[in-house]
C-alpha positions as CSV (number, residue, x, y, z in Angstrom):
1,M,0.0,0.0,0.0
2,R,1.2,3.5,-0.8
3,A,0.5,6.5,1.4
4,V,0.2,10.1,0.2
5,V,0.9,12.8,2.7
6,F,-0.6,16.2,1.7
7,I,1.4,19.1,3.1
8,N,0.2,22.7,3.8
9,G,2.4,24.3,1.1
10,T,1.3,26.0,-2.1
11,I,-0.4,24.1,-4.9
12,D,-1.5,26.2,-7.9
13,D,-2.0,23.4,-10.4
14,Y,-4.3,20.6,-9.1
15,V,-4.5,19.0,-12.5
16,S,-0.8,18.4,-12.5
17,V,-0.9,17.0,-8.9
18,A,-3.8,14.7,-9.7
19,R,-1.7,12.8,-12.2
20,W,0.5,11.5,-9.3
21,L,-2.4,10.0,-7.4
22,R,-3.8,6.5,-7.4
23,A,-7.3,5.4,-6.5
24,D,-6.1,3.1,-3.7
25,D,-3.7,5.6,-2.0
26,Y,-3.9,5.8,1.7
27,C,-4.3,9.6,2.2
28,V,-2.9,11.5,5.2
29,A,-3.0,15.2,5.7
30,A,-0.4,17.1,7.7
31,D,-2.7,19.7,9.3
32,G,-3.6,22.3,6.6
33,G,-2.7,19.9,3.8
34,A,-6.2,18.6,4.3
35,R,-7.5,21.4,2.1
36,H,-5.4,20.2,-0.8
37,A,-6.8,16.7,-0.5
38,L,-10.3,18.0,-0.4
39,A,-9.7,20.3,-3.4
40,L,-8.6,17.2,-5.3
41,G,-11.7,15.3,-4.3
42,R,-9.8,12.8,-2.3
43,R,-11.2,11.2,0.8
44,L,-8.8,11.5,3.7
45,D,-8.0,8.6,6.0
46,A,-6.4,10.7,8.6
47,V,-5.3,14.3,9.6
48,V,-2.3,14.6,11.8
49,G,-0.9,17.7,13.5
50,D,-1.8,20.5,15.9
51,M,-4.7,21.7,13.8
52,D,-3.6,25.3,13.9
53,S,-4.0,25.7,10.1
54,L,-7.6,24.3,10.0
55,E,-10.8,25.8,11.2
56,P,-12.3,23.9,14.1
57,E,-15.5,23.5,12.1
58,L,-13.7,21.7,9.3
59,V,-11.8,19.5,11.7
60,E,-15.2,18.5,13.3
61,Q,-16.7,17.9,9.9
62,L,-13.8,15.6,8.9
63,A,-14.1,13.7,12.2
64,Q,-17.8,13.2,11.8
65,S,-17.2,11.8,8.3
66,G,-15.0,9.1,9.7
67,V,-11.6,10.7,9.2
68,Q,-9.1,9.8,11.9
69,I,-7.9,13.0,13.7
70,E,-4.6,12.6,15.5
71,R,-4.1,15.9,17.3
72,Y,-0.9,17.1,18.9
73,P,-0.1,20.2,21.0
74,V,1.1,23.3,19.3
75,A,4.3,23.2,21.5
76,K,6.0,20.1,20.1
77,A,9.4,19.0,18.9
78,Q,8.4,17.8,15.5
79,T,6.7,19.4,12.5
80,D,3.2,18.2,11.4
81,L,4.8,16.6,8.3
82,E,7.2,14.5,10.4
83,L,4.3,13.4,12.6
84,A,2.2,12.6,9.5
85,I,5.0,10.5,8.0
86,E,5.4,8.5,11.3
87,F,1.6,8.0,11.3
88,A,1.7,6.7,7.8
89,L,4.5,4.3,8.7
90,R,2.4,2.8,11.4
91,Q,-0.1,1.8,8.7
92,D,2.5,-0.6,7.2
93,V,2.7,1.2,4.0
94,E,5.4,0.3,1.5
95,E,6.0,3.8,0.0
96,I,5.2,7.4,0.9
97,L,4.6,10.2,-1.6
98,L,4.8,13.8,-0.3
99,I,2.7,16.5,-2.0
100,G,2.5,20.2,-1.3
101,A,5.9,20.7,0.3
102,V,6.9,23.9,-1.3
103,G,5.4,27.2,0.0
104,D,6.0,30.8,0.8
105,R,8.2,30.2,3.8
106,L,11.8,29.2,3.0
107,D,12.4,27.6,6.4
108,Q,9.4,25.3,6.1
109,T,10.2,24.5,2.5
110,L,13.7,23.5,3.3
111,A,12.6,21.5,6.3
112,N,10.1,19.6,4.2
113,L,12.7,18.8,1.6
114,L,15.5,17.9,4.0
115,I,13.2,15.5,5.9
116,L,13.9,13.0,3.1
117,A,17.5,12.8,4.5
118,Q,16.6,13.1,8.2
119,R,17.0,9.4,8.9
120,E,17.1,6.1,7.0
121,W,13.4,5.8,6.6
122,P,12.2,2.1,6.4
123,V,10.3,2.8,3.2
124,R,10.9,5.0,0.1
125,L,10.0,8.6,0.5
126,T,9.5,10.6,-2.6
127,L,8.6,14.3,-2.8
128,V,6.8,15.6,-5.9
129,E,6.2,19.1,-7.1
130,R,4.3,19.4,-10.4
131,N,6.8,17.7,-12.8
132,Q,9.7,17.5,-10.3
133,V,10.7,14.6,-8.1
134,A,13.1,14.6,-5.1
135,Q,14.6,11.5,-3.6
136,V,17.6,10.7,-1.5
137,V,20.4,8.2,-2.3
138,R,22.3,6.4,0.5
139,P,25.3,4.1,0.4
140,G,24.5,0.6,-0.8
141,A,21.4,1.5,-2.7
142,V,20.9,2.1,-6.4
143,L,18.3,4.7,-7.4
144,T,16.7,3.9,-10.8
145,L,15.2,7.0,-12.1
146,Q,11.7,7.0,-13.6
147,A,12.7,9.5,-16.3
148,G,12.8,9.8,-20.1
149,V,15.4,10.9,-22.5
150,G,16.1,14.6,-22.1
151,D,14.8,14.9,-18.5
152,T,17.0,16.9,-16.2
153,V,18.7,15.4,-13.2
154,S,20.5,17.3,-10.5
155,A,22.6,15.9,-7.6
156,L,23.1,17.9,-4.4
157,P,25.3,16.6,-1.5
158,L,23.6,16.7,1.9
159,S,26.7,15.5,3.8
160,D,30.1,17.1,4.0
161,R,31.4,14.7,1.3
162,V,29.6,12.3,-0.9
163,T,32.0,9.7,-2.5
164,G,31.7,7.0,-5.1
165,I,29.0,8.8,-7.1
166,T,28.3,6.8,-10.2
167,Y,25.8,7.5,-12.9
168,T,24.6,5.3,-15.7
169,G,22.4,6.4,-18.6
170,M,23.4,10.1,-18.2
171,R,24.7,12.5,-20.8
172,Y,27.5,13.5,-18.4
173,P,28.6,10.2,-16.8
174,L,30.3,10.0,-13.4
175,S,32.3,7.1,-12.0
176,D,33.4,7.0,-8.4
177,A,33.2,10.8,-8.2
178,T,33.2,12.9,-5.0
179,L,31.1,16.0,-4.4
180,Q,31.6,18.4,-1.4
181,L,28.7,20.0,0.4
182,G,27.7,23.1,-1.5
183,S,29.2,21.9,-4.8
184,T,27.2,22.9,-8.0
185,R,29.0,20.3,-10.2
186,G,26.0,18.0,-10.0
187,I,23.4,20.5,-11.3
188,S,21.5,19.9,-14.6
189,N,22.7,16.6,-15.9
190,E,20.5,14.9,-18.5
191,V,19.1,11.4,-19.1
192,A,20.5,10.0,-22.3
193,T,19.6,6.3,-22.2
194,P,17.0,5.2,-19.8
195,P,16.8,3.7,-17.3
196,A,19.4,6.0,-15.7
197,T,20.8,5.1,-12.3
198,V,22.6,6.8,-9.4
199,S,24.6,5.1,-6.7
200,I,27.1,6.3,-4.0
201,A,29.7,4.8,-1.6
202,T,29.4,7.2,1.3
203,G,27.4,10.2,2.4
204,C,23.9,11.3,1.5
205,L,22.9,12.6,-2.0
206,L,19.7,14.5,-2.9
207,I,18.5,13.8,-6.5
208,I,16.0,16.1,-8.1
209,Q,14.5,15.2,-11.4
210,L,12.7,17.6,-13.8
211,L,10.4,15.3,-15.8
212,A,10.0,17.0,-19.2
213,H,7.9,14.0,-20.4
214,R,5.5,13.7,-17.4
215,T,2.0,13.0,-18.7
């Protein structure tokens, strides 16, 4: 089962977002992300957070319709998104898709993106934004990119050093390369011969794909 976590960021193209969804997704909202799910016509299974971004009347309506409400105090050590991910994991899901992570606040946007690398999550976490996909690569894993010829792929180190970076299927191949934190060398590569793959030896690497061929 796949879970979709709706986040309280900015979504200005629901048609684009709807293409990522499946009929059998388990739908969780991180607080105000509930509005995005409702705008997409999706029935929520749960809303998780301190509920400071939702009107009490809407929370009550959701609860009366059978949506599970997991409420936390405003003064807490985790964001609503982190709590929503942990809730989804307790449902024995095999994959989690994050939607609505980008918004007007840079701090929250960065926190939403970096949560991919916060820990070694037991399932795959993928963040999508229109036709963009963000995932993390860790040592010992091979990331096979769901991308077509000409799609853009960027690699950003999230640790001091990422070593052993190896690409296959890219226009600009790498073999056992090293990138330092802050390096821009990994920006704007291109898929040449799918399926393209990325692997590393040490560190943590953020991969962002721009899917020119997303339908």
